[in-house]
C-alpha positions in Angstrom: -199.5 147.6 106.2 -201.1 146.1 102.8 -198.4 146.2 100.6 -196.9 143.9 102.8 -200.1 141.4 102.8 -199.0 141.8 99.0 -195.5 141.1 98.9 -196.8 137.7 101.2 -199.5 136.6 99.5 -197.5 136.7 96.3 -194.5 135.0 97.6 -197.0 132.6 98.7 -198.1 131.9 95.2 -194.8 131.4 94.0 -193.5 129.4 96.2 -196.6 127.2 95.6 -196.0 127.7 91.9 -192.0 126.2 92.4 -193.3 123.5 94.6 -196.0 122.5 91.8 -194.0 122.8 88.7 -191.0 120.3 90.7 -193.7 118.3 91.7 -192.7 114.5 90.4 -195.9 113.0 88.8 -196.1 109.3 87.9 -198.6 106.1 87.7 -198.4 102.7 87.6 -199.9 99.3 87.3 -200.8 97.6 90.3 -201.6 94.4 91.6 -202.0 92.8 95.1 -203.4 89.9 97.4 -206.1 90.7 100.0 -206.9 89.1 103.4 -209.9 90.1 104.3 -212.7 90.1 107.6 -215.6 91.4 109.0 -216.4 93.3 112.0 -219.9 92.9 113.3 -220.8 94.9 116.4 -221.5 91.7 118.2 -220.0 88.2 118.5 -223.6 86.4 117.1 -222.3 83.9 114.5 -217.9 82.8 113.3 -216.5 84.8 110.9 -213.2 83.6 109.5 -210.8 85.7 106.1 -211.1 85.0 103.6 -209.0 85.6 100.2 -209.5 88.2 97.3 -207.1 90.4 95.0 -206.9 93.7 94.3 -206.1 95.4 90.4 -205.9 98.9 89.0 -203.4 102.1 88.4 -202.1 103.6 91.0 -200.7 107.1 91.5 -197.8 109.2 92.9 -196.8 112.5 93.8 -193.3 113.6 95.2 -192.1 116.9 96.2 -188.3 116.8 95.2 -185.8 117.6 98.9 -188.8 117.7 101.1 -189.6 113.6 100.8 -193.3 114.0 101.0 -195.8 113.3 98.8 -199.6 112.4 98.0 -200.6 109.2 96.7 -203.8 107.8 94.6 -205.4 105.8 93.0 -208.5 103.6 90.9 -208.7 99.6 92.3 -210.9 97.0 92.3 -211.0 95.2 95.0 -212.3 91.7 96.5 -213.1 91.7 99.9 -215.6 89.6 102.3 -215.5 86.6 104.6 -217.2 83.3 105.4 -220.1 83.5 107.7 -221.8 80.9 109.7 -225.4 81.9 109.8 -226.2 78.8 110.2 -224.8 79.0 113.4 -228.3 80.4 114.5 -231.6 79.0 114.2 -233.3 82.7 112.8 -230.9 81.0 109.6 -230.3 78.2 110.1 -234.4 77.6 110.0 -234.4 79.1 106.5 -231.3 77.0 105.1 -228.7 79.3 105.7 -225.4 77.7 106.7 -221.6 78.3 105.6 -221.7 81.5 103.4 -218.9 83.5 101.6 -219.9 86.9 101.0 -218.0 88.1 98.6 -217.8 92.0 98.4 -216.8 93.7 95.0 -215.0 97.1 94.8 -214.2 100.2 93.3 -211.4 101.8 96.0 -210.5 105.1 95.4 -207.6 105.9 98.1 -206.1 109.5 99.0 -203.0 109.2 101.4 -200.3 111.4 102.2 -196.6 109.8 102.6 -192.9 110.1 103.3 -190.3 108.7 100.8 -186.5 108.4 102.7 -184.9 110.1 99.5 -182.1 111.1 101.4 -180.0 107.9 102.4 -176.3 108.7 100.1 -177.0 107.5 97.1 -178.9 104.2 98.3 -182.5 105.7 97.6 -181.9 104.7 94.0 -181.5 101.0 95.2 -184.2 100.7 97.4 -185.8 103.0 99.4 -188.6 102.8 102.1 -191.3 104.1 102.7 -194.5 105.0 104.9 -198.4 106.6 103.6 -201.9 107.0 105.0 -204.7 108.6 104.6 -208.6 107.9 104.1 -210.0 106.0 101.0 -213.9 105.3 99.4 -214.8 102.2 97.9 -218.0 102.0 95.6 -220.0 98.9 95.4 -220.2 97.5 92.3 -220.9 94.0 93.1 -221.8 91.4 95.9 -222.5 88.2 96.9 -226.6 87.0 96.6 -227.1 86.2 99.9 -231.0 87.1 100.4 -230.4 87.7 104.2 -228.2 90.6 104.3 -228.0 94.1 102.8 -225.2 96.3 101.3 -224.3 99.7 101.5 -224.1 101.8 98.2 -220.3 102.5 99.6 -217.7 102.3 101.9 -215.4 105.5 103.8 -212.5 103.1 105.8 -208.7 104.7 106.4 -205.5 103.2 105.2 -201.8 103.2 106.5 -199.2 101.2 104.9 -195.1 100.8 104.9 -192.8 99.8 102.0 -189.9 99.9 99.9 -189.2 101.3 96.4 -186.6 98.8 94.8 -184.8 100.4 91.4 -187.5 103.4 91.7 -189.7 101.8 89.7 -190.8 98.9 91.9 -192.5 98.7 94.5 -193.7 96.5 97.2 -196.4 97.8 99.5 -198.2 96.0 103.0 -201.8 97.7 103.7 -204.1 97.4 106.3 -207.7 99.4 105.7 -210.1 99.3 108.3 -214.0 100.5 107.2 -215.3 103.5 109.1 -219.0 102.7 107.7 -221.1 99.9 107.9 -219.8 97.2 104.9 -223.2 94.5 105.2 -226.1 94.3 107.6 -228.7 91.4 107.7 -232.1 92.2 107.6 -233.9 90.1 110.2 -231.5 91.9 113.4 -231.6 94.9 112.1 -227.8 96.3 114.9 -226.0 93.6 113.3 -224.3 95.0 111.1 -220.9 94.6 109.5 -217.4 96.7 108.7 -214.6 95.9 107.0 -211.7 94.5 107.4 -208.4 94.0 105.6 -204.4 93.4 104.8 -203.1 93.8 101.1 -199.8 93.1 99.4 -199.6 94.9 96.5 -197.0 95.4 93.9 -196.8 98.2 91.8 -194.8 99.7 88.5 -194.6 102.5 88.0 -194.5 104.1 84.1 -192.8 107.3 84.6 -190.6 108.4 86.7 
């Protein structure tokens, strides 16, 4: 029986090494526009959407023949929202009004992706893909609003879809929603918010 386990283990290792050797890794530059908001636990004030941007490096490792792969990267992302703190006396009395909350992050996404690669040669010109997975964002800066305290990091879930054009270009729509709080008010302990954002990303891969 032991010999069978050894043979099975050797076969698994051989297959894993073969897949790893055949995997196609590439990287590229990414830029994007971000449409972000903050979702508070309670609807005490008006919160308005804000526009930011993203930029960084994206990586992709695809396994030929099956269409599956892994994506990651290192992105700068500017998020936030317009907070109408002046609507409540607790903040209006301290001189707050319509405040623009900026949150600057370094984001590291990790996602599983699937790309349609068997379309009788059409995939050389255009190929749709979908992806999803977790992301970790580290706060590197924020607007100075003394009424708020900011979390050092944000954990989110990211899903998206897009198209690859001529093998090198990818354009994708991405939705990211935070599962941990991004900021909270100092005067009201239970008034915290999570990130919500849509982004449109354009990536040019430098290596096939």
